[in-house]
C-alpha positions in Angstrom: 108.8 132.2 91.1 110.2 128.9 90.7 107.7 126.1 89.9 109.5 123.8 92.2 111.3 121.8 89.6 114.6 124.1 89.7 116.7 121.1 88.6 120.2 122.7 89.2 121.1 122.9 93.0 122.2 126.1 94.5 125.8 126.8 94.0 127.9 127.6 97.3 128.6 131.0 96.3 125.8 132.1 94.0 126.1 135.2 91.7 124.0 138.2 92.5 122.6 138.0 89.0 122.2 134.9 87.0 124.6 135.1 84.1 121.8 134.3 81.6 119.9 137.5 82.8 122.8 139.9 82.1 122.2 140.4 78.3 118.5 141.2 78.7 116.1 143.5 80.3 113.5 140.8 80.5 113.3 138.7 83.7 113.6 135.0 82.7 114.4 133.5 86.3 112.9 130.1 87.3 112.6 126.8 85.3 112.8 126.7 81.7 109.1 125.6 81.5 108.4 128.8 83.4 110.5 131.0 81.1 108.9 129.6 77.9 105.6 130.3 79.2 106.4 134.0 80.0 108.3 134.2 76.6 105.2 133.0 74.8 103.2 135.8 76.3 106.0 138.6 75.4 105.8 137.3 71.7 101.9 137.8 71.9 102.6 141.3 72.9 105.0 141.8 70.1 102.8 140.4 67.4 99.8 142.8 68.7 102.2 145.7 68.4 103.2 145.0 64.6 101.1 147.0 62.2 100.0 145.6 59.0 101.5 147.8 56.0 101.5 146.7 52.5 104.4 144.9 51.0 105.2 141.3 50.2 108.0 141.1 52.8 105.6 142.2 55.7 103.0 139.5 54.6 105.4 136.8 56.1 105.6 138.5 59.4 102.3 137.1 60.9 103.0 133.6 59.4 106.4 133.5 61.2 104.8 134.4 64.3 102.4 131.6 64.3 105.4 129.2 63.1 107.3 130.4 66.5 104.2 130.0 68.6 103.9 126.2 67.4 107.5 125.6 68.1 107.4 127.0 71.4 104.4 124.9 72.3 106.3 122.0 71.2 109.4 123.2 73.2 107.4 123.6 76.3 106.2 119.9 75.8 109.7 118.7 75.4 111.1 120.6 78.4 108.6 119.3 80.7 109.4 115.7 79.7 113.2 116.0 79.5 114.6 118.1 81.8 118.4 117.6 81.1 121.1 120.2 80.2 119.0 122.9 81.9 121.8 125.4 82.0 122.3 125.0 78.0 118.7 125.6 77.5 118.6 128.8 79.6 121.5 130.2 77.5 119.7 129.7 74.2 116.3 131.0 75.7 118.5 134.3 76.9 119.2 134.6 73.3 115.5 134.3 72.1 114.6 136.8 74.8 116.9 139.4 73.4 115.6 138.9 69.9 112.0 139.3 71.3 112.7 142.5 73.2 114.3 143.8 70.0 111.1 142.9 68.0 109.0 144.7 70.6 111.2 147.7 70.4 110.9 147.6 66.3 107.0 147.0 66.6 106.9 150.2 68.4 108.5 152.0 65.6 106.5 152.7 62.6 109.1 153.0 60.0 109.2 150.8 57.1 112.8 150.1 57.2 112.8 148.9 60.9 110.0 146.6 60.2 111.9 145.0 57.5 114.2 143.6 60.1 111.5 141.5 61.5 112.3 138.5 59.2 116.0 138.1 60.2 115.0 138.4 63.9 112.4 135.9 63.6 114.7 133.4 61.8 117.0 133.9 64.7 114.3 132.7 67.0 113.5 129.8 65.1 117.1 128.5 64.8 117.5 128.7 68.6 114.3 126.9 69.4 114.8 124.1 66.8 118.2 123.4 68.4 116.8 122.9 71.8 113.8 120.8 70.5 116.2 118.4 68.5 118.6 118.2 71.5 116.1 117.2 73.9 114.0 114.9 71.8 117.0 112.4 71.1 117.0 110.8 74.9 116.2 111.6 78.3 118.9 113.0 80.5 120.2 111.6 83.8 121.2 113.6 86.6 124.8 114.4 85.2 123.3 115.5 82.0 124.3 112.4 80.3 122.2 110.4 78.0 120.8 107.4 79.9 120.5 104.3 78.0 118.6 102.6 80.5 115.8 105.1 81.2 113.5 104.4 84.2 109.9 105.0 84.4 108.7 108.2 83.0 105.8 110.3 84.2 102.8 111.2 82.3 102.5 114.7 81.6 99.0 116.1 82.5 98.0 119.9 81.2 96.1 120.5 84.5 99.1 119.3 86.6 101.4 121.8 84.8 99.1 124.3 85.3 99.1 123.9 89.0 103.0 123.9 89.2 103.0 127.1 86.9 100.5 129.0 89.1 101.0 131.5 91.7 99.4 129.1 94.2 102.4 126.7 94.1 104.4 128.8 96.3 101.4 128.6 99.0 101.2 124.8 98.7 104.8 124.6 99.2 104.4 126.6 102.6 101.4 124.5 103.5 103.3 121.1 103.5 106.4 122.7 104.9 104.3 123.6 107.9 103.0 120.1 108.8 104.3 118.6 112.0 107.7 117.0 111.7 106.4 113.2 111.9 103.8 113.7 109.1 106.5 115.6 106.9 108.9 112.8 107.1 106.2 110.3 106.3 105.4 112.3 103.0 108.9 112.6 102.1 109.5 108.8 101.9 106.8 108.7 99.1 109.2 110.9 96.9 111.5 107.8 96.4 108.8 105.9 94.1 107.7 106.8 90.7 104.4 108.9 90.6 101.1 106.8 90.1 103.0 103.6 91.2 100.9 101.3 93.3 102.4 101.0 96.7 101.8 98.7 99.6 100.9 100.3 102.7 102.7 97.8 104.8 105.9 98.6 102.8 105.6 102.2 104.0 104.8 101.8 107.6 107.7 99.3 107.9 110.1 102.1 106.5 108.5 104.6 109.0 109.3 101.9 111.7 112.8 101.4 110.5 113.6 104.9 110.7 111.7 105.7 114.1 109.4 108.1 112.3 106.6 105.7 113.6 106.8 104.0 116.9 104.9 101.0 116.0 102.8 99.5 113.3 99.7 101.0 115.0 101.4 104.4 115.0 102.2 103.9 111.5 98.5 103.3 110.7 97.4 106.4 112.3 100.1 108.5 110.2 98.7 106.7 107.1 95.2 107.6 108.0 96.0 111.4 108.4 97.7 111.3 104.8 94.4 109.9 103.6 92.3 112.5 105.5 94.2 115.3 104.0 93.9 113.9 100.3 97.6 113.5 100.0 97.4 109.9 98.7 94.9 107.8 96.5 93.8 104.6 98.3 93.1 101.8 96.3 90.8 99.1 97.8 90.5 95.4 96.9 86.9 94.6 95.4 86.3 92.1 98.2 87.8 94.0 101.1 86.9 97.3 102.6 90.4 97.8 104.2 92.9 99.9 102.6 96.0 97.9 101.5 97.5 99.7 98.5 97.7 103.3 97.4 99.3 105.8 94.9 100.4 109.4 94.9 99.6 111.9 92.0 102.4 113.3 90.0 101.9 116.9 91.0 101.8 116.2 94.7 104.9 114.1 94.3 106.6 117.0 92.8 105.2 119.4 95.6 106.8 116.9 98.2 110.1 116.9 96.2 110.3 120.7 96.5 109.9 120.5 100.3 111.9 117.4 100.9 115.0 119.1 99.2 114.6 122.0 101.3 114.6 119.9 104.4 117.6 117.7 103.2 115.7 114.6 103.3 117.1 113.1 99.9 118.8 114.5 96.8 117.1 114.4 93.4 118.1 114.5 89.9 116.6 116.7 87.2 113.9 114.1 86.6 112.8 114.1 90.3 114.3 110.6 90.8 116.3 110.0 94.0 119.9 110.5 93.4 122.9 108.5 95.0 124.3 111.5 96.6 123.7 111.1 100.4 126.4 113.4 101.6 123.7 115.7 102.9 120.6 113.7 103.3 122.2 110.5 104.9 119.8 108.3 102.7 121.3 106.4 99.7 119.1 105.4 97.0 120.2 102.5 94.6 119.2 103.0 90.8 120.2 101.5 87.7 124.0 100.9 87.5 125.2 104.1 89.1 127.4 103.8 92.1 126.6 105.8 95.4 128.5 108.9 95.6 129.5 110.5 99.1 131.5 107.6 100.7 132.8 109.9 103.3 129.6 110.1 104.8 128.9 106.3 104.8 129.2 106.1 108.5 126.2 108.6 108.8 124.0 106.7 106.8 120.4 106.1 108.0 118.8 104.1 105.1 119.9 102.4 101.9 117.0 101.8 99.6 117.0 99.6 96.4 114.8 101.8 94.0 115.5 99.9 90.7 118.7 98.3 90.8 118.5 94.4 89.7 122.1 93.5 90.5 123.2 94.7 93.7 126.9 94.4 94.5 128.7 95.2 97.7 132.2 94.3 99.1 132.1 92.0 102.0 133.3 94.7 104.3 130.4 97.2 103.2 128.4 96.8 106.4 131.5 97.4 108.8 130.9 101.2 109.2 127.2 101.3 109.2 126.7 101.6 112.8 124.0 104.3 112.3 122.2 102.6 109.6 118.4 101.9 110.7 116.8 100.7 107.3 118.2 98.5 104.8 115.7 97.7 101.7 117.7 95.6 99.3 114.8 93.6 98.2 111.9 94.4 95.9 109.3 97.1 96.9 107.1 96.5 93.7 104.6 94.2 95.3 102.5 93.9 92.1 105.4 93.2 89.9 106.3 90.0 91.2 108.8 89.3 88.2 110.9 91.9 89.4 114.3 90.0 89.7 117.0 91.0 92.3 120.3 89.2 92.4 123.5 89.7 94.6 126.8 88.0 93.9 126.7 86.0 97.1 125.7 86.4 100.6 129.4 87.5 101.6 128.1 91.1 102.0 126.2 90.2 105.1 129.2 89.2 107.2 129.6 92.5 108.9 125.7 92.6 109.7 126.8 92.5 113.6 128.1 96.2 113.0 124.6 97.3 112.4 123.7 97.7 116.0 120.9 100.5 115.0 119.4 98.3 112.4 115.6 98.2 112.7 114.1 97.1 109.3 115.9 94.7 107.0 114.3 93.4 103.7 115.8 91.0 101.4 112.5 90.2 99.7 112.9 88.3 96.2 116.8 88.5 96.3 118.6 85.5 94.7 121.7 83.8 96.0 121.3 84.5 99.7 121.6 80.8 101.0 121.8 81.7 104.7 121.9 84.4 107.4 124.8 84.9 109.5 124.7 84.2 113.1 125.4 88.0 114.0 121.5 88.4 113.1 120.9 87.7 116.7 123.1 90.7 117.8 120.7 93.1 116.1 118.9 94.0 119.5 116.7 96.7 117.6 115.6 94.8 114.7 111.9 95.0 114.4 111.0 93.9 110.8 112.9 91.2 108.8 111.3 90.3 105.2 112.9 87.4 103.6 110.0 86.2 101.4 110.7 84.7 98.1 114.5 84.4 99.0 114.4 81.3 96.7 118.1 80.2 97.5 117.6 80.8 101.2 118.3 77.0 102.8 118.6 77.9 106.5 117.6 80.3 109.3 120.3 80.4 112.2 119.4 79.3 115.5 120.6 82.8 116.7 117.6 84.5 115.2 115.9 84.0 118.5 118.1 86.5 120.0 116.8 89.3 118.1 114.2 89.9 120.8 112.6 93.3 119.5 111.4 91.3 116.1 107.7 92.1 115.4 107.4 91.1 111.9 109.2 87.8 110.1 108.2 86.7 106.7 109.9 83.6 105.3 107.0 82.5 103.0 107.9 81.3 99.5 111.5 80.4 100.7 111.2 76.9 99.3 114.7 75.4 100.3 114.1 75.9 104.0 113.8 72.6 105.6 112.9 73.5 109.1 112.1 76.4 111.6 115.0 77.1 114.3 113.6 76.2 117.8 114.8 79.6 119.0 111.9 81.5 117.2 109.6 80.7 120.1 111.9 83.2 122.0 110.7 86.0 119.9 108.4 87.4 122.6 107.4 90.5 120.8 106.6 88.7 117.3 103.0 90.0 116.1 103.2 88.5 112.3 104.8 85.3 111.4 104.5 84.4 107.7 105.7 81.0 106.1 106.1 79.0 109.4 107.0 75.5 108.2 105.6 72.2 109.4 107.8 69.3 107.9 109.6 67.5 110.9 108.0 64.7 113.2 106.5 66.4 116.3 108.8 64.5 118.3 111.9 66.2 117.0 113.2 68.3 119.6 115.6 70.2 117.5 113.0 72.4 115.5 110.3 74.7 116.6 106.8 73.1 116.4 103.4 74.7 116.3 102.7 74.5 120.0 105.7 76.2 120.9 104.5 79.3 119.3 101.9 79.5 122.3 104.6 81.4 124.1 104.3 84.3 121.8 101.3 85.9 123.4 101.5 88.9 121.0 101.2 86.9 117.9 98.3 88.1 115.9 98.9 86.7 112.1 100.4 83.4 111.2 100.8 81.5 108.0 101.6 77.9 108.0 102.9 75.8 105.3 102.6 71.8 106.0 105.4 70.2 104.2 104.7 66.6 105.4 102.0 64.2 106.4 103.5 63.4 109.7 103.8 67.1 110.5 100.3 67.7 109.8 99.3 66.1 113.2 100.5 69.4 114.8 97.5 71.0 113.8 96.0 69.4 116.9 97.9 71.9 119.0 96.9 75.1 116.8 94.4 75.9 119.4 97.0 76.7 122.0 97.6 80.0 120.0 95.1 82.0 121.8 95.8 85.4 120.3 95.5 84.7 116.7 93.1 86.8 114.4 94.3 85.7 111.1 95.4 82.2 110.0 96.4 80.8 106.6 97.4 77.2 106.1 98.9 75.7 102.9 99.0 72.1 102.3 102.3 71.7 100.3 101.7 68.0 99.5 99.0 65.7 98.6 99.1 61.9 97.9 98.7 60.7 94.5 98.1 56.9 94.9 95.1 55.1 94.8 96.0 53.3 97.8 95.5 56.4 99.7 92.2 57.5 98.1 90.1 55.7 101.0 91.7 57.9 103.6 92.3 61.3 101.7 89.2 61.5 99.7 90.9 64.1 97.5 93.6 62.0 96.3 94.3 62.4 92.3 93.9 59.3 90.3 97.1 58.3 88.1 97.0 59.8 84.7 95.7 57.8 81.8 99.1 57.6 80.2 100.7 56.1 83.5 97.8 53.5 83.8 98.6 52.3 80.5 102.3 52.1 81.1 101.6 50.0 84.2 103.5 52.3 86.4 100.8 52.7 89.0 103.0 51.4 92.0 105.8 54.1 91.4 106.0 57.8 92.4 108.8 59.6 90.8 110.9 62.3 92.8 109.4 65.4 91.8 111.3 68.8 91.2 111.1 71.9 93.2 109.3 74.6 91.4 109.6 78.3 91.6 106.5 80.3 92.0 105.5 82.5 89.1 106.8 85.6 90.5 110.4 84.8 89.9 112.8 82.2 88.4 116.0 81.4 90.0 119.5 81.8 89.0 120.3 78.8 87.0 124.0 78.8 88.1 123.1 78.3 91.9 120.0 76.3 92.0 120.4 72.5 92.5 116.9 71.7 90.6 115.4 72.4 87.3 112.1 74.3 86.9 109.1 72.0 87.0 106.3 72.1 84.5 104.1 74.8 85.7 101.0 72.4 85.1 102.3 70.1 87.7 103.5 71.7 90.9 105.7 69.4 93.2 107.9 70.1 96.1 110.4 68.3 98.3 111.0 70.0 101.5 114.4 69.2 103.0 117.0 66.5 102.3 115.5 63.6 103.8 111.6 64.6 103.2 109.3 62.3 101.3 108.5 63.9 97.9 104.9 64.5 97.3 102.7 66.1 94.6 101.3 69.7 95.5 98.6 71.9 94.7 99.7 75.2 93.3 100.3 77.4 96.2 100.0 80.6 94.0 96.6 82.2 94.1 97.1 82.9 90.4 97.0 79.3 88.9 94.4 76.5 88.9 95.2 73.1 90.5 97.1 70.8 88.3 95.1 68.2 86.4 98.0 65.9 85.3 100.6 64.0 86.8 103.6 65.5 84.8 107.0 64.6 86.6 110.5 65.2 86.0 112.4 62.7 83.8 115.3 60.8 85.3 114.4 61.3 88.9 114.8 58.7 91.9 111.8 56.7 92.6 110.1 55.5 95.7 108.9 51.9 96.0 105.1 51.0 96.7 106.1 50.2 100.3 107.3 53.8 100.7 103.8 54.9 99.1 102.1 52.7 101.6 103.8 54.3 104.6 102.9 57.8 103.3 99.1 56.5 103.1 99.4 55.2 106.7 100.7 58.7 107.7 97.0 60.3 107.0 95.8 58.5 110.1 98.2 60.6 112.3 95.7 63.5 112.5 92.7 63.2 114.7 90.2 65.9 113.2 88.2 65.7 116.4 91.2 67.0 118.4 91.8 70.0 116.2 90.3 73.2 117.6 91.1 76.4 116.2 91.6 79.6 118.4 88.1 81.2 118.7 89.7 84.6 118.2 90.3 84.0 114.4 88.6 86.7 112.2 90.1 85.6 108.9 90.8 82.0 107.8 92.4 81.0 104.6 92.8 77.4 103.7 95.0 76.7 100.5 95.2 73.4 98.6 93.4 71.5 101.3 93.7 67.9 100.8 90.4 66.3 101.5 87.2 66.3 99.7 84.9 66.8 102.7 84.7 70.2 104.6 87.0 69.7 107.6 85.1 68.8 110.7 87.2 71.2 112.8 85.7 74.3 111.1 82.2 75.3 112.1 80.1 78.4 113.0 79.9 77.4 116.7 83.7 76.9 116.9 84.7 80.2 115.3 82.1 82.9 116.6 84.3 85.7 115.3 85.0 84.5 111.9 84.6 87.3 109.3 86.3 86.1 106.4 86.8 82.5 105.0 89.1 82.0 102.1 89.3 78.5 100.1 91.9 78.5 97.4 92.8 75.3 95.5 92.5 71.8 96.9 90.0 68.7 96.4 87.1 70.3 98.4 83.8 69.0 97.1 81.5 70.8 99.6 81.4 73.6 102.0 79.8 71.5 105.0 76.5 71.4 106.5 77.1 74.1 109.1 74.3 76.9 109.7 74.5 80.2 111.2 77.9 81.3 110.0 79.1 85.1 110.9 81.3 85.0 107.7 80.8 88.2 105.9 83.2 87.7 103.1 83.7 84.3 101.3 86.2 83.6 98.6 86.3 80.5 96.6 89.1 80.1 94.0 90.4 77.2 91.9 88.0 74.5 93.5 87.3 72.4 90.6 85.6 69.6 92.2 83.1 71.8 94.3 79.8 70.5 94.2 77.8 72.8 96.3 74.1 73.2 96.3 72.1 76.3 95.0 72.8 79.9 95.8 69.6 79.8 98.0 71.4 77.1 100.2 74.5 79.0 100.4 73.0 82.1 101.7 70.9 80.4 104.1 74.1 78.7 105.6 75.9 81.9 105.4 73.2 84.5 106.3 75.5 87.6 106.8 77.3 87.4 103.5 77.9 90.8 101.8 80.7 89.6 99.5 81.0 86.4 97.6 83.9 85.5 95.0 83.7 82.5 92.9 86.6 82.0 90.4 87.3 78.8 88.6 85.2 76.6 90.5 83.2 73.3 89.8 84.5 72.8 86.5 84.8 69.0 87.1 81.6 68.9 89.4 78.1 67.6 88.4 76.7 70.8 89.6 78.8 73.1 87.3 75.8 74.5 85.7 74.1 75.3 88.9 77.3 76.8 90.2 77.3 79.4 87.2 74.0 80.5 88.0 75.2 82.2 91.1 74.5 86.0 90.7 78.2 87.0 90.4 79.2 89.9 88.0 81.6 89.6 85.2 84.4 90.3 87.8 83.2 86.9 89.5 81.9 89.0 92.6 78.6 89.3 94.3 78.0 92.2 96.7 75.0 92.3 98.8 74.5 96.1 98.4 74.3 95.5 94.6 71.9 92.6 95.1 69.7 95.2 97.0 69.9 97.9 94.5 68.9 95.4 91.6 66.0 94.2 93.9 64.5 97.5 94.5 65.0 98.7 90.8 64.0 95.3 89.2 62.4 92.8 92.0 62.7 89.8 89.6 66.2 90.7 88.2 68.0 88.8 90.8 66.3 85.8 90.4 67.4 85.7 86.7 70.5 83.6 85.9 73.4 85.7 84.8 75.7 84.7 81.9 78.6 82.4 82.9 81.6 84.4 84.1 84.3 81.7 84.5 
């Protein structure tokens, strides 16, 4: 029985009997790992038949049996990890089988002369085994049997998993998976593209299913995902502060099980190491891996999916999309959500010229791809496009107005695209849009040539929205946010804060000039800052018209004519800056320009800001005021369950009482001067999770904040507090050690 790792595809005209079976009477079909396991049992049989006659030559026989057994164990380990050159290995093992069969025949004879032949036979076995170990340990092999100088991630080898795949139950498991309904099987087969034990994003997988039409919608995809969880086929990974599942992984042996079934269903082709191959002549799915070019060009017009597994430099001819009329899924960007340093680069965006030929395209991802400056107008001709992921395309300068013609679009992500200077007006035509990330507010609200926040009120299906405020004058648009009646999740990031002392009376959160600048008397000058890249990716230096800013001083200029301002870090992984470090040799603004910027602060009337009452999660990042915003209160947000405050100038959490918030996350609030834990829990009586990370460092109540009963992971859980209270009633009142 094959263990599921039969690495050589069947020949179109197979021989009735494998040629390595012809010289021996002992059956050695299956993978090399199985063969070695059975061979070891055969050796044990031979050893048990050997008598113990007197004589110096016979005393070496047991020792050589032990030596062979040790080498066989090592051989099995090596074969398990490096499964290249399978045919050569099987030829060598056939020789070993013949020698072992001869040993058994000799052992059954009791003549001294025949027993003396054991040494020579054993020496031959050792010789063949040594060859195989030395050959395999050099380097892992790729699908063609060549040594791969850029070896990809190797799977860990676990003895228990090996026993499962070698057991008689393996064939039954294969049949069980193959008997699943078609939709569930196709959902499972998509998992085989990724390395075993890799942490994957639930959203990423559902978008692929939607792209290929396996799932009809995101809700349908979630139901399929829940089925995989209920059957124990994937391992869910929850964030400590959240009950929902956003990430998951798959065990190595289950992945091999799925590969076995996926191959028989022609879902994908795989190499000897179980990695997706570039051969799509049968599967209609091409996986880009390392530097190997895809094969099967004669079937290009039948391609359903192009998926970038590990390729860093993606190169396509300008005409490569011309014959992709049946392609539904194009994932050229990164899938490693946890590895934000994973950098993908294209030569230029010429390869997108033929996009209008992709009439069937439903899912397109360029996440984290550099050197894409704009999308062609033909994006509007993709009448079936559902998901468009452009996150962290750091060279993207413009979204075409034609994007509003992609009427089926449900998911659009343009966050972390720092060179974008406006949102095309046509976005308000995307009537099916449910998720919009990275919506930029920078223009004057009276500008008729861009999409403004109140225009999104037409999108009656919009559930999740993230906004980046890139200018003070555009902040006034928040007065219209209440018109978005269907929102359940709202994320607002302030990308600018004033730094002049003239503004301090109005901003409350303005940073004072650095001591060094005070001494130099440059208090009335703002230097033009540079545009930083987020921590996950650095741009290609040849194409970027700016230098990388000092990571301790995040500054952003949105658009060609936008007023440059100092920003708090948008990243959740860095604390707010504490210095004014600016780029040398930059243009400067006069004090007049500075005063105009300060005057802009009065454009927003907080009394007119009313958030949608449907919001369940509110996330404010780099808020520029010291006082808690007046437009956020328990009475205005009766359904709010999650409140996240990250970075910025906040000194308090307001005086509101009766919050329905259950999860409160506070990160990088250096100026937070909140009262005691008792007052916090009285204001937020329904809290079950609190996170406090890097807060209050510059406040007078830092010591009191450090006494919040958070654990070493800066978290507090209500269930833990109850347990402690039951076990040790006084323990919860004892201040824990500082964790930040």
